[in-house]
C-alpha positions in Angstrom: 0.0 0.0 0.0 2.8 2.4 0.9 4.5 1.7 -2.5 1.3 2.2 -4.4 0.7 5.5 -2.6 4.2 6.7 -3.4 3.7 5.8 -7.1 0.4 7.6 -7.2 1.9 10.7 -5.6 4.7 10.7 -8.0 2.3 10.5 -11.0 0.3 13.4 -9.6 3.5 15.4 -9.1 4.6 14.8 -12.7 1.1 16.0 -13.9 1.4 19.2 -11.9 4.9 19.8 -13.2 3.7 19.5 -16.8 1.0 22.1 -16.1 3.3 24.4 -14.2 5.9 24.3 -17.0 3.5 25.0 -19.8 4.7 27.8 -22.0 3.1 30.3 -24.4 4.9 30.6 -27.7 4.1 33.7 -29.8 4.3 33.9 -33.6 4.1 37.1 -35.6 5.8 38.9 -38.4 7.9 41.0 -36.1 8.6 41.3 -32.4 7.6 37.7 -31.3 9.7 34.7 -30.3 9.0 33.2 -33.7 8.1 34.5 -37.1 7.6 31.0 -38.5 4.7 28.7 -37.4 6.7 25.5 -38.0 9.5 26.6 -35.8 7.0 27.2 -33.0 5.5 23.8 -33.5 8.9 22.1 -33.4 9.8 24.0 -30.2 6.5 23.3 -28.4 6.1 20.7 -25.6 2.9 19.1 -24.4 0.8 21.6 -22.5 2.1 24.6 -24.5 0.0 27.2 -26.3 1.1 28.6 -29.7 -0.4 32.0 -30.2 -0.5 33.3 -33.8 -1.0 37.0 -34.4 -4.7 37.7 -35.3 -5.1 39.2 -38.8 -1.7 38.0 -40.0 -1.0 35.6 -42.8 1.5 32.8 -42.3 2.7 31.0 -45.5 3.9 27.5 -45.3 2.9 23.8 -45.0 2.7 23.0 -41.3 3.6 19.5 -39.9 2.2 18.7 -36.5 5.2 16.8 -35.0 5.1 13.7 -32.7 5.9 14.7 -29.2 6.7 12.8 -26.0 3.9 10.7 -24.6 1.6 13.0 -22.7 -2.2 13.7 -22.3 -1.4 17.4 -22.2 -2.6 19.3 -25.3 -0.6 21.6 -27.6 -3.0 24.4 -28.6 -2.4 26.4 -31.8 -4.7 29.4 -32.1 -5.2 33.1 -32.8 -4.1 35.5 -30.1 -7.4 37.4 -30.2 -9.0 37.4 -26.8 -11.7 34.8 -26.1 -14.2 37.6 -25.5 -14.0 38.6 -29.1 -14.5 35.1 -30.5 -17.4 32.5 -30.5 -17.8 30.8 -27.1 -17.3 27.1 -26.6 -20.0 25.2 -28.3 -20.8 28.0 -30.8 -20.1 27.5 -34.5 -17.6 30.0 -35.9 -19.2 31.7 -39.0 -16.8 34.1 -40.8 -17.6 37.5 -42.0 -19.2 37.4 -45.5 -21.2 34.3 -44.7 -24.9 34.2 -43.7 -25.2 34.6 -39.9 -21.6 35.7 -39.5 -20.3 36.1 -36.0 -16.6 36.4 -36.5 -14.4 39.0 -38.3 -11.6 37.3 -40.3 -9.2 39.9 -38.8 -9.6 38.0 -35.5 -8.3 34.8 -37.0 -4.7 33.8 -37.9 -4.6 32.8 -41.6 -2.5 29.8 -42.7 -1.9 29.5 -46.5 0.1 26.7 -48.2 3.3 27.6 -50.1 1.8 26.6 -53.4 3.9 26.0 -56.5 5.5 22.6 -56.3 3.8 22.1 -52.9 0.3 22.8 -54.3 -0.8 19.2 -53.6 0.6 19.3 -50.0 -1.9 19.9 -47.2 -1.7 23.3 -45.4 -1.7 21.4 -42.1 -0.8 17.7 -41.8 0.3 15.3 -39.0 3.6 13.5 -38.7 3.4 9.8 -37.9 2.4 9.4 -34.2 1.4 13.1 -33.7 -1.1 13.4 -30.9 -2.9 15.9 -28.6 -3.1 18.9 -30.8 -5.9 21.4 -30.7 -6.4 23.9 -33.6 -8.6 26.9 -32.8 -9.6 30.2 -34.3 -7.6 29.8 -37.5 -8.4 30.5 -41.1 -6.9 27.6 -43.1 -6.9 28.8 -46.7 -6.4 26.6 -49.8 -5.7 29.5 -52.1 -2.1 28.2 -52.7 -3.4 24.7 -53.4 -5.5 25.9 -56.3 -7.9 23.0 -55.9 -5.4 20.2 -55.4 -5.9 17.4 -52.8 -6.4 17.9 -49.1 -6.5 21.1 -47.0 -6.0 19.5 -43.5 -4.6 15.9 -43.4 -5.0 14.2 -40.0 -3.3 10.8 -40.3 -2.1 9.2 -43.5 -2.4 6.0 -45.6 -0.6 3.7 -43.1 -1.6 2.4 -39.7 1.8 1.8 -38.1 2.0 5.0 -36.1 -1.4 6.8 -36.5 -2.1 10.3 -35.5 -4.4 10.5 -32.5 -6.3 13.0 -30.3 -6.6 15.9 -32.6 -9.3 18.6 -32.2 -10.3 21.1 -34.9 -12.5 23.6 -33.0 -14.0 26.9 -34.3 -11.9 26.9 -37.5 -12.7 28.4 -40.9 -11.2 26.2 -43.6 -11.9 26.8 -47.3 -10.6 26.1 -50.7 -9.6 28.5 -53.5 -12.6 30.7 -54.4 -12.7 29.5 -58.0 -10.5 26.4 -58.1 -12.0 24.9 -54.9 -10.4 22.1 -53.0 -10.7 18.3 -53.5 -11.0 17.6 -49.7 -11.4 19.7 -46.6 -10.2 17.5 -43.8 -8.9 13.9 -44.0 -9.8 11.9 -40.9 -7.3 9.0 -40.8 -6.4 8.8 -37.2 -7.7 7.9 -33.7 -10.0 10.1 -31.6 -10.4 13.1 -33.9 -12.9 15.9 -33.4 -14.2 18.4 -35.9 -16.5 20.8 -34.0 -18.1 24.2 -34.3 -16.2 24.9 -37.6 -17.0 26.3 -41.0 -15.7 24.4 -44.0 -16.5 25.8 -47.5 -15.4 26.1 -51.1 -14.7 22.4 -51.3 -15.4 21.7 -54.9 -13.8 19.7 -57.8 -14.3 19.4 -61.5 -14.6 15.9 -62.9 -14.0 14.4 -59.5 -15.7 13.9 -56.2 -15.0 16.3 -53.3 -15.5 15.9 -49.6 -15.7 18.4 -46.8 -14.7 15.6 -44.5 -13.4 12.1 -45.5 -12.0 9.2 -43.6 -10.7 6.1 -45.3 -7.9 4.8 -43.0 -8.7 5.9 -39.5 -9.9 3.8 -36.5 -11.8 6.7 -35.0 -13.9 7.4 -33.1 -14.7 10.7 -34.8 -16.9 13.4 -33.3 -18.3 15.7 -36.0 -20.5 18.3 -34.2 -22.2 21.6 -35.1 -20.2 22.3 -38.3 -21.1 24.0 -41.6 -19.9 21.5 -44.3 -20.1 22.1 -48.0 -18.7 20.2 -50.9 -19.6 19.5 -54.5 -18.4 17.8 -57.6 -19.2 18.6 -61.2 -18.3 18.0 -64.9 -17.2 20.4 -67.5 
């Protein structure tokens, strides 16, 4: 009993240490710790929050790295205050859409590099990535000009699946004219897409999907989202 009690106390102490050591990493064009989102992701530890400057555009294809085993979340979000943004459980509807409740200037905008990376997701997971929460972001497929997947959670293998990923109150959309083949690929374990707005997912001579899972064990929670996708022929 004494040994069990000591082990439990040690585990509790480790948990408190993780919370106490959580850091806030700030990303902006000038005057922050980081100017590049990927550098902040690489530097983050479980429990950290990465704050991206609201209203700024960050160009690049982001890989959510696998981190040490932990149940603490790495949160990536706009640095706008919670009071300016939709509350927990409220769908984010961006300005310009019916029923809008959020100015796009309050979101941090992620855009892929385009060119030779046009078919690469704007946000994707490395094998084994886990416990990431994406919030109050505009994930923009303009650089993809219609190619492939905007946000890829997991991949085509099952050896080291991504797990425990939450997309909450995010505006994700394709190119306004070229569209996007797929909004979010759900190919991992315990993935949530909640309170988000996914639009301009459209393809010519092909199917398109706002959400699609074909290699994930789940479970998936898909709650209170606006989802639009269409396919057509010339």
